[in-house]
Structures are given as C-alpha cells and as structure tokens.
C-alpha positions in Angstrom: -1.9 19.5 -1.8 -2.5 21.3 -5.2 -5.1 18.8 -6.4 -8.5 20.2 -6.9 -10.6 17.2 -8.1 -13.0 15.1 -6.0 -10.7 12.1 -6.0 -6.9 11.4 -5.7 -4.8 8.6 -7.1 -1.1 8.4 -7.1 1.1 6.8 -9.8 4.8 5.8 -9.5 6.8 6.7 -12.6 7.4 3.0 -13.6 3.8 1.8 -13.1 0.9 2.0 -15.5 -2.8 2.6 -15.1 -5.1 0.7 -17.5 -7.5 2.9 -19.6 -10.5 2.1 -17.4 -8.8 2.5 -14.1 -10.1 5.9 -13.1 -13.6 5.3 -14.4 -14.1 2.0 -12.6 -12.6 3.2 -9.3 -14.7 6.4 -9.4 -17.8 4.4 -10.2 -17.0 2.0 -7.3 -16.6 5.0 -4.9 -19.9 6.4 -6.0 -21.9 3.1 -6.0 -20.4 1.7 -2.8 -20.9 4.9 -0.8 -17.3 4.6 0.5 -14.5 7.1 0.5 -11.7 4.8 -0.5 -11.5 2.1 -3.2 -8.7 0.0 -4.7 -8.2 -2.4 -7.5 -6.2 -5.5 -8.1 -2.8 -5.2 -9.9 -0.8 -7.1 -12.4 2.7 -7.3 -11.2 5.5 -7.6 -13.8 9.0 -8.4 -12.9 11.4 -7.3 -15.7 15.0 -8.3 -16.3 17.1 -5.2 -16.0 19.5 -5.8 -18.9 16.9 -6.3 -21.7 13.5 -5.5 -20.2 12.1 -8.9 -20.8 9.3 -10.1 -18.5 10.6 -12.7 -16.0 7.4 -13.1 -14.0 3.8 -11.9 -14.3 0.9 -12.5 -12.1 -2.3 -10.9 -10.7 -1.7 -9.9 -7.1 -3.3 -8.2 -4.2 -6.5 -10.2 -4.7 -7.6 -9.5 -1.1 -11.0 -8.6 0.5 -10.6 -5.3 2.3 -9.2 -6.3 5.7 -8.0 -3.8 8.3 -6.2 -6.4 10.3 -4.2 -7.7 7.3 -3.4 -4.1 6.3 -1.7 -3.5 9.7 0.5 -6.6 9.1 1.7 -5.7 5.6 0.9 -3.4 2.7 -1.1 -5.3 0.2 -2.2 -2.0 -1.6 0.3 -0.7 -4.2 0.1 3.0 -4.4 -1.5 3.3 -7.9 -4.3 0.8 -7.0 -5.9 3.2 -4.4 -8.3 6.1 -5.2 -9.8 8.1 -2.4 -11.7 11.3 -1.8 -9.2 14.1 -2.0 -10.2 15.8 1.3 -9.2 12.7 3.2 -5.5 13.4 2.5 -5.6 16.7 4.4 -8.1 15.5 7.0 -5.8 12.6 8.0 -2.5 14.5 7.7 -1.3 13.2 4.3 2.0 11.5 3.9 4.4 11.4 6.9 7.4 13.2 5.5 9.6 11.7 8.2 9.3 8.3 6.5 11.9 7.5 3.9 9.7 4.8 2.4 6.3 3.1 3.0 4.5 6.4 3.4 1.7 5.1 1.3 1.2 2.1 3.7 1.1 4.5 6.6 -1.5 6.6 4.9 -3.6 3.5 4.1 -3.6 2.5 7.8 -4.6 6.0 8.8 -7.5 5.8 6.4 -8.5 2.3 7.5 -8.7 3.5 11.1 -11.7 5.7 10.1 -13.2 4.4 6.9 -14.0 1.3 4.9 -12.4 0.4 1.6 -14.2 -0.9 -1.4 -12.5 -3.2 -3.9 -12.8 -3.5 -7.7 -11.9 -7.2 -8.2 -10.0 -6.8 -11.5 -6.5 -5.7 -12.3 -6.5 -2.0 -13.3 -2.8 -1.3 -12.8 0.5 -2.7 -14.1 3.0 -2.6 -11.2 6.7 -2.8 -12.2 9.1 -4.8 -10.1 12.8 -4.8 -10.9 14.7 -8.1 -11.3 16.2 -7.4 -7.9 12.7 -7.7 -6.3 10.7 -5.0 -4.6 12.5 -1.7 -4.4 12.7 -1.4 -0.6 12.0 -4.8 1.0 15.6 -5.4 2.0 16.7 -2.0 3.2 17.4 -0.6 6.6 15.0 2.3 5.7 12.2 -0.2 5.1 12.8 -1.9 8.5 12.9 1.5 10.3 9.7 2.6 8.6 7.9 -0.6 9.4 8.9 -0.3 13.1 7.8 3.3 13.2 4.4 2.6 11.4 3.6 -0.4 13.6 5.0 0.4 17.0 4.9 4.2 17.2 2.4 5.8 14.7 -0.3 3.2 14.9 0.5 1.6 18.2 -2.9 2.4 19.9 -4.8 1.2 16.9 -2.9 -2.1 16.7 -3.0 -2.6 20.5 -6.8 -2.5 20.4 -6.9 -5.9 18.7 -4.9 -8.7 20.3 -4.8 -10.8 17.0 -3.6 -7.7 15.1 -0.9 -7.1 17.7 0.4 -10.6 17.3 0.4 -10.4 13.5 2.4 -7.2 13.6 4.9 -8.7 16.0 5.2 -11.7 13.7 5.9 -9.4 10.7 8.6 -7.5 12.6 10.3 -10.7 13.7 10.2 -11.9 10.1 11.8 -8.7 8.9 14.5 -8.8 11.6 15.4 -12.4 10.8 15.5 -11.8 7.1 17.7 -8.7 7.5 20.1 -9.7 10.3 22.9 -7.9 8.6 21.4 -4.6 9.7 21.4 -5.6 13.4 24.9 -6.9 13.9 
C-alpha cells in the first residue's frame, strides 16, 4: 500500500532475486503490453542442519494458463511482477487467509488480465528439507478450500474442465492429509 513505483514484486525473506530479475520482467511488461509478468524459478532444497543443497532444479516452466492456475499455484511469489495499481484495483491480499494469499491474488489477476512469461530462471526459491512450508498443514487445506470453493467459485464454475480439475486437487489434498479430517 505504501509502494509508489509503477510495478510491484514481492520477495520472501529466504528467496533471492537474480541481478537481472527486475530489468527483464519490467522489459517484458513493456514489450508484451500486459500488466502482469512472471519468470521461471530455480528451486533449491537445503538440508537444515548444515545448509547443503539436497536438490536443485528449474521449475514452474509453464505457459501462462488460467485453468492450471485455478488448480494449483505454479507462481512463487517472487517470480511475479505486476502493475502496482492492480493490487488496489483487485483488493490486494485477502487478510483472512493464513497462507496462499499470493495464489488468491494471482487468480484474481488472471480473471481479468493475461500474464506474460520470461522463460528463464530469475529467482532462487528456498525450500526447507521438510518440503514446502505449508503443503501439509490444516491452514493450507482451509485456504485452498476457501480460494477454490468460495472466493473464486463463480470463475471456476464457468469452465467445466476447470471445475473438475479443482475438485481433483481438493480430493488429493484431503486424501494426502487425512489426519486433519478424523
């Protein structure tokens, strides 16, 4: 809300932007005539006790796809740059969500605007040795339910294939996290 520049980009405290990140995404926004752009990411999983890299790969190599975005969040928060005024125009982050507020914002943006992609890794995303920070938590499941069945229900229901994909994702989450539903 205090930002004054033309574009916004968020950064988690354990992730890194590569030196050309801002320049390449801003150039992409200007040349593609879109309001939202994202890059690929290099994901590093580090061992907690000594910080050694356990796994490394380039991920999120996806063509912009609104349907896929409603199924799962393939856009890590530091990968996305957008026109600042979109944040307020679309209501910003939903502060009721304990997690996945970035995914909710990306879906809100995708409902109205196209995304452009810089097909090279411009971000280093840190994953702990325990895996993604919130994939196995009750808060994640509740946020996914809310994002998919309440917040974006009308958008998802407009497309039968999208609706089926979202239901498949929710069933997968429930099966994988049965302990929260006993």
